[in-house]
LOKENU-168133 format. One record per atom (N, C-alpha, C, CB): x, y, z. Coordinates in steps of 0.001 Angstrom, whole numbers, plus 500000, padded with zeros to 6 digits. Glycine has a CB too. Example, Ala and Ser with C-alpha at 12.3 -4.5 7.8 and 13.67 -1.06 7.14 Angstrom:
<atoms>
513190494310507800/512300495500507800/513200496700507800/511308495527509046/512850497750507080/513670498940507140/512900500030507870/514084499402505725/
</atoms>
This chain:
<atoms>
500828498789500000/500000500000500000/500856501253500000/499067500011501209/501921501203500823/502845502334500878/503525502538499541/503890502125501971/503897501441498906/504592501530497611/503672502160496573/505062500126497133/502379501756496582/501405502308495632/501234503800495845/500050501599495769/501147504249497099/500976505678497415/502168506492496952/500770505876498919/503369505948497177/504587506662496767/504648506801495251/505844505930497280/504291505711494511/504309505763493050/503298506765492527/504028504384492461/502083506790493144/501040507715492722/501453509165492948/499746507419493464/502083509423494094/502565510771494400/503636511194493415/503108510840495829/504525510269493039/505597510576492088/505024510917490721/506571509396491971/503996510176490299/503376510419488994/502714511786488969/502346509322488665/501972512115490069/501312513409490159/502313514559490131/500477513481491423/503415514378490866/504469515407490891/505064515600489512/505575515032491888/505346514520488819/505929514602487479/504964515275486512/506302513204486967/503649514928486632/502661515535485744/502564517021485978/501301514890485935/502585517405487260/502514518821487609/503725519573487086/502403518993489120/504893518972487187/506134519584486729/506103519813485220/507332518708487107/505639518798484483/505569518909483029/504569519992482627/505177517556482400/503427520038483305/502405521033483000/502925522446483206/501172520803483859/503647522692484299/504197524019484585/505247524417483565/504796524056485984/506050523477483105/507124523786482191/506637524064480769/508106522663482179/505528523405480386/505084523519478999/503998524565478808/504586522189478514/503516525208479872/502478526230479757/503028527452479026/501944526628481154/502440527853477896/502980528986477127/502833530293477880/502284529095475775/503829531163477717/503794532488478320/503103533464477387/505212532974478653/502261534295477962/501579535327477173/502455536563477128/500177535665477767/503034536845475950/503962537961475824/503221539227475417/505061537636474804/503761540341475805/503207541640475428/503971542162474219/503279542653476615/503265542392473131/503882542871471895/503632544364471731/503338542098470675/504518545005470980/504348546444470722/504758546754469292/505183547297471724/504049547709468694/504383548189467352/504341549708467380/503400547613466268/505422550337466911/505526551793466942/505758552321465539/506660552246467884/504917553279465109/505105553957463828/505384555426464099/503857553786462904/506421555944463449/506829557328463679/506887558053462346/508200557397464405/506205559189462270/506249560036461073/506756561408461482/504841560140460387/507848561847460852/508423563147461178/508248564104460008/509913563009461542/507833565342460314/507672566372459297/508314567662459771/506183566595458969/508980568333458838/509569569625459133/508479570685459052/510736569946458162/508226571399460155/507198572439460190/507711573708459527/506764572731461639/508910574116459920/509582575269459317/511078575102459544/509062576629459921/511828576171459424/513282576065459531/513752575677460929/513915577369459136/512921575883461948/513368575614463325/512538574569464053/513347576883464116/511396574175463500/510507573246464204/510323571930463446/509152573898464431/510236570844464223/509998569511463688/508793568928464421/511266568592463843/507947568189463700/506787567555464329/506870566042464138/505457568111463735/506706565289465218/506696563831465144/505334563323465594/507832563216466014/504728562453464786/503483561787465158/503812560326465442/502392561922464028/503590559907466684/503946558553467113/502673557758467351/504825558581468397/502519556665466625/501393555758466836/501921554480467480/500653555446465491/501427554182468673/501885553009469422/500740552019469571/502433553418470814/500948550788469116/499958549723469266/500551548647470159/499535549133467880/499890548373471252/500354547322472166/499336546195472206/500591547888473592/499843544971472317/499005543773472387/499225543143473756/499339542756471224/498260543328474633/498348542761475976/497334541622476105/498097543854477061/497864540393476045/497020539207476170/495871539206475157/496461539115477582/496194539622473925/495214539575472856/494355540811472713/494348538427473055/494516541790473597/493746543028473521/494634544125472948/493192543436474920/494214544720471797/495010545749471138/494633547126471662/494823545687469617/495650547907471981/495452549284472417/496269550200471518/495852549467473911/495646551277471002/496340552225470128/496390553599470780/495647552309468750/497587554198470740/497779555535471313/498516556392470295/498569555472472668/498022557617470044/498665558552469119/499173559744469914/497680559010467994/500448560057469711/501076561170470421/501757562083469408/502099560657471481/501576563391469552/502211564376468667/503201565191469486/501147565309467989/504439565252468992/505498566004469660/506006567063468702/506656565071470127/506107568299469165/506602569386468321/507641570189469086/505441570300467855/508720570539468404/509779571324469027/510972571420468101/510193570713470368/512118571784468658/513331571816467850/513696570386467466/514504572507468618/514453570193466363/514815568830465967/515467568021467087/515744568879464788/516339568673467855/517012567968468950/516039567515470024/518074568854469569/515114568392470397/514118568058471427/513214566927470967/513274569291471780/512728567026469740/511800566020469225/512470564653469134/511266566439467849/513678564616468594/514363563331468436/514665562693469781/515654563510467648/515013563493470786/515286562976472130/514019562373472739/515838564098473040/512882563052472573/511618562550473119/511162561289472397/510534563624473022/511388561229471091/511030560035470328/511846558839470793/511240560268468827/513146559031470969/514004557937471438/513604557478472828/515468558367471438/513261558418473718/512836558068475072/511539557257475029/512647559342475927/510615557661474155/509341556938474013/509589555518473508/508388557691473048/510430555380472496/510738554059471959/511344553162473032/511691554176470768/512276553719473804/512941552947474845/511953552466475901/514036553777475497/511016553339476274/510028552975477298/509054551918476801/509259554207477746/508539552115475600/507497551230475080/508045549867474665/506809551882473899/509219549871474039/509727548645473426/510656547845474330/510445548981472162/510934548339475517/511882547660476403/511395546252476744/512092548475477692/512236545258476454/511967543846476773/510677543311476154/511902543671478266/510256543856475017/509049543359474354/509391542985472908/507905544428474396/508805541885472412/508890541660470959/508213542837470282/508219540290470529/508816543403469212/508249544615468653/508581544788467171/508739545808469428/507846545722466565/508118546158465201/508243547666465208/507006545691464216/509154548180464383/509343549631464277/509090550079462844/510772550040464729/508296551147462684/508080551763461373/508367553245461537/506610551511460828/509430553718460906/509753555140461016/509751555779459638/511121555344461703/508938556809459504/508779557491458225/509102558971458437/507326557299457649/510102559441457744/510501560830457910/510227561596456622/511992560932458300/509532562700456747/509248563545455591/510021564847455726/507724563819455457/510778565174454692/511493566446454652/510847567327453594/513014566236454354/510738568613453883/510123569512452913/510825570854452911/508637569694453211/511120571347451710/511676572681451512/510749573449450580/513129572615450934/510593574733450838/509777575583449973/510494576909449773/508357575805450575/510519577390448552/511264578619448280/510679579327447067/512760578314448054/511048580606446918/510492581459445861/511421581540444660/510222582861446399/510818581573443492/511546581837442249/511527583334441985/510926581053441049/512671583893441625/512740585321441331/513033585559439851/513812585994442199/512442586610439309/512572586919437883/514011587265437508/511649588076437507/514425586846436322/515769587120435795/515670587509434320/516701585880435972/516741588065433824/516884588410432400/515774589343431910/516892587140431555/515345590257432767/514332591230432383/512927590671432284/514699591830431091/512685589457432767/511365588841432686/510518589216433913/511496587304432569/509292588760433911/508419588923435088/508075587560435690/507116589682434705/508848586542435329/508549585173435768/508964584947437216/509253584158434862/507998584615438053/508271584320439455/507313583224439910/508127585602440344/507560582665441080/506670581600441549/507192580927442788/506468580574440474/506665579722443057/507032578948444235/507412577532443829/505879578927445257/508389576990444549/508821575608444338/508829574905445682/510230575541443662/508324573683445720/508439572861446927/509145571559446574/507037572577447552/509949571074447517/510610569775447399/510228568966448625/512176569921447270/509705567770448403/509280566917449510/509926565549449364/507735566791449558/510579565089450428/511193563760450408/510436562848451364/512702563831450792/509978561711450841/509229560752451646/509382559365451050/507739561144451734/509652558383451893/509794556989451456/510826556829450348/508458556454450982/511924557605450418/512999557464449447/512764558167448128/513232556045449188/511658558892448008/511345559627446777/511318561128447073/509977559158446180/511844561912446152/511742563373446251/510784563845445166/513153564068446108/509813564666445567/508848565233444624/509038566741444541/507397564891445044/509232567237443331/509306568666443071/507967569119442531/510454569007442081/507462570221443060/506266570852442514/506557572336442347/505018570618443437/506381572838441142/506675574247440847/505473574909440194/507915574371439932/505180576125440639/504144576964440040/504801578287439648/502929577190441032/504718578633438380/505384579840437869/504363580719437161/506550579472436901/504421582025437428/503565583014436772/504433584017436009/502666583746437811/503805584761435097/504528585791434363/505321585279433186/505435586496435275/505012584072432728/505712583479431586/504993583801430281/505834581957431759/505720583727429183/505081583750427872/504357582414427690/506132584000426718/503208582441427050/502487581195426785/503347580270425930/501135581480426083/503307578976426242/504090578019425477/504933577117426363/504977578745424506/505880576441425734/506701575438426423/507977576066426970/507049574279425472/508304575704428212/509511576210428882/510263575048429518/509149577279429957/511570575186429574/512403574184430237/512611574559431700/513763574043429520/512779573533432526/513142573730433922/514238572726434272/511897573568434865/515294573232434884/516453572395435201/516954572691436612/517583572619434172/517772571779437104/518528572036438331/519956572387437912/518500570786439313/520455573510438452/521807573960438111/522758573799439302/521780575430437650/524030574004439029/525087573613439961/525092574330441303/526381573826439321/524796575621441332/525015576421442546/523774577193442967/526161577391442331/523551577260444268/522413578023444813/522753579503444856/522034577519446232/523053580060443690/523475581451443581/522667582131442469/525010581549443299/521700582939442872/520856583643441901/521177585140441890/519360583421442225/522398585478442253/522748586891442437/522850587682441134/524049586991443168/523190587037440031/523369587784438782/522032588066438110/524281587013437824/521977589151437345/520734589559436692/520256588552435652/520916590907436041/521194587798435064/520819586827434025/520725585390434560/521829586878432884/520951585205435867/520854583876436457/522034582965436195/519644583221435968/523042583485435476/524171582619435126/525101582338436303/524959583243434007/524895583069437394/525695582807438606/525388581423439185/525425583892439674/524280580795438752/523926579454439219/524739578357438542/522457579204438988/525563578749437568/526401577760436880/525624576948435860/527034576829437886/526270575885435383/525650575018434379/524724573998435007/526714574308433568/524250573082434198/523367572022434706/524076571204435782/522905571100433553/523321570812436786/523848569897437807/524021568524437164/522894569818439065/525252568047437127/525565566812436402/526664566044437145/526009567125434938/526356565565438358/527398564915439175/527896563595438615/526881564682440555/527132562985437717/527536561690437153/528213561841435791/526320560774437022/528417563104435341/529160563396434106/528579562691432885/530611562997434270/527268562850432715/526556562260431580/526247563340430540/525246561567432051/525954562960429307/525514563948428317/524116564452428667/525527563341426889/523760565617428184/522414566145428381/521414565327427580/522343567631427978/520224565133428138/519195564384427431/517902564337428205/519667562988427149/516934563607427672/515657563431428354/515857562531429564/514589562838427395/515130562832430634/515255562038431858/514975560555431557/514280562567432954/515888559691431994/515739558260431789/516303557740430487/514326557909431861/516804558620429624/517364558205428335/518567557283428572/517781559450427485/518571556148427904/519665555181428078/521001555742427598/519352553887427327/520956556764426732/522192557386426239/522795558328427279/521921558151424937/522015558637428324/522514559496429389/521671560742429588/523927559892429102/521734561295430783/521016562529431131/521615563082432415/519473562272431296/521441564377432614/521918565018433831/520935564758434973/522109566537433611/521433564762436204/520531564675437358/519662565932437467/521340564473438659/520058566982436741/519269568204436744/518351568356435553/520166569366436806/518278567344434689/517457567419433472/515992567082433765/518009566465432398/515271568028434363/513866567762434690/513022567681433431/513315568847435620/513175568662432525/512431568609431270/511646569869430986/511503567446431280/510474569732430383/509658570860429934/508284570870430593/509503570823428424/507677572042430600/506288572189431020/505668573289430158/506178572527432560/504354573427430218/503653574391429368/502979575475430202/502615573679428498/503196576721429799/502499577856430420/501252578168429597/503433579117430519/500159578474430290/498914578772429592/498862580231429135/497721578462430492/497730580627428588/497606581976428025/497698583078429082/496294582100427284/497480582712430350/497605583699431434/499040583831431931/496697583317432596/499932582981431408/501328583018431829/501649582113432997/501700584399432179/500693581266433384/500926580341434494/501293578956433982/499688580257435392/502312578379434610/502703577014434302/503016576273435579/503905576985433355/502861574951435567/503212574153436743/503752572803436301/501989573969437674/504557572219437173/505122570901436890/505297570152438199/506478571018436133/505044568846438162/505317567948439290/506224566842438770/503983567356439912/507264566546439540/508274565583439088/508771564817440308/509466566299438344/508819563480440226/509278562654441352/510372561689440911/508101561871441961/511333561460441795/512422560526441500/513083560042442782/513464561184440586/513671558855442715/514470558351443834/515965558638443619/514239556834444013/516269559424442576/517672559763442306/518084561094442930/517913559810440809/517211561675443727/517509562891444475/517318562620445968/516607564070444005/517894563492446779/517626563484448220/517769564915448727/518600562506448987/517283565166449919/517378566493450524/518311566416451732/515966567026450941/519520566907451552/520456566980452666/521112565677453065/519772567517453821/521126564666452179/521801563404452520/523304563519452237/521186562215451716/524029562445452521/525495562461452364/525966562048450970/526123561547453387/525035561702450087/525389561262448737/525447562482447809/524363560207448206/526652562858447400/526830564055446564/526191563912445188/528307564359446403/525958562675444742/525315562451443451/523793562619443518/525656561063442942/523252562746444746/521798562837444908/521338564100445635/521302561633445651/522227564686446430/521823565778447318/521514567073446558/522915566036448342/520285567566446708/519845568779446011/520263570067446717/518346568760445858/520567569980447994/520877571187448768/522157571837448228/521033570846450282/522077573142448003/523212573859447435/523133574027445929/524474573153447782/522039573522445329/521822573664443880/520805574785443619/521323572314443255/520390574952442380/519415575988442036/518400575450441040/520118577230441462/517189575979441111/516162575713440100/516181576864439103/514735575547440752/516272576530437820/516253577548436757/515114577250435787/517618577593435999/514330578285435492/513301578201434451/513811578984433243/511906578764434958/513642578417432054/514169579021430825/513073579654429959/514913577970430015/513521580543429113/512614581248428202/511954580297427202/513371582341427450/512723579311426726/512210578396425697/512195576949426149/513035578515424444/511935576073425186/511852574638425453/513227573980425362/510882573970424473/513409572922426099/514599572080426016/514376571105424856/514874571311427382/515301571101423887/515129570186422754/515593568771423091/515894570703421540/516154568596424292/516533567296424857/517693566614424127/515344566384424846/518311567316423186/519431566714422451/520664567627422397/518990566370421033/520466568936422227/521610569851422086/522478569831423344/521122571291421802/523797569853423128/524748569848424244/525313571252424450/525896568832423987/525520571655425681/525397570814426880/524106570995427657/526533571086427788/523139571815427128/521999572150427987/520658572251427276/522265573430428665/520544571781426049/519241571703425402/518764572944424683/518259571354426388/519639573955424544/519306575172423783/517968575776424213/519268574860422286/517784575920425529/516496576376426057/516384577884426200/516250575747427382/517432578609425841/517348580064425877/517656580676427231/515999580486425456/517277581951427384/517620582735428581/517032582123429850/517126584176428429/517701582446430952/517229582010432268/516290583094432810/518438581747433259/515003582767432877/514025583801433224/513588583773434681/512823583661432355/513952582732435416/513598582659436837/514578581731437538/512129582164437033/514869582059438830/515911581329439555/515545581218441032/517281582026439391/515897580089441642/515744579919443087/516847579007443596/514342579341443443/517483579388444689/518493578554445307/517856577552446248/519508579404446049/518372576326446244/517870575274447149/518731575288448397/517891573849446464/518213575921449434/518961576096450676/518147575505451812/519283577601450943/518774574622452600/518070573956453688/517990574866454904/518762572637454053/
</atoms>
């Protein structure tokens, strides 16, 4: 009888031990998405979306932080450290950079306007609106230097061409400049606009073949024929803006 009791107790103990060891642990998961946008020259805004999974229950929290770049980045890092500490997690960080600047008339023209550059998800999008143009087709290019000091715009130098390619249409297998945006059309009121996106540009990165900062946007009197060297025979420079971060 004693032997039977001892064996039964041993079996129960072993079963209990196995049950405790194999019971799955319920882990707390976290997912953080961060989107950063430049508000102006001195302010940065970060929108942080935090999703936590506690025992199968999802909780979402959205937090907006605004301040100097240093302040915002420090608060974002502190938030990440607090939320993600010792938890299985996923991180999604999306940073948007944006520059906006004015085009000024050159070469005796009245052509002026606004240009914006936005970088997001590895793509830079240029959007330009120009007024005071003659109706018809005009070329727009990126030039070497953010210097619009001369009356004819020639202080901006030649086309931006860090890869030393011949001038041509964007994407041409024979070659093209990184500044060869192309042509757009102004209507009868003298207004023209163009939107252009590429992953071959960046705003303020360390790649000299992609970085737009320190260059200039030039609008020309005529159309780019996309073949003439070195700049497409587009005529006078009628508007200029320096790309300064």
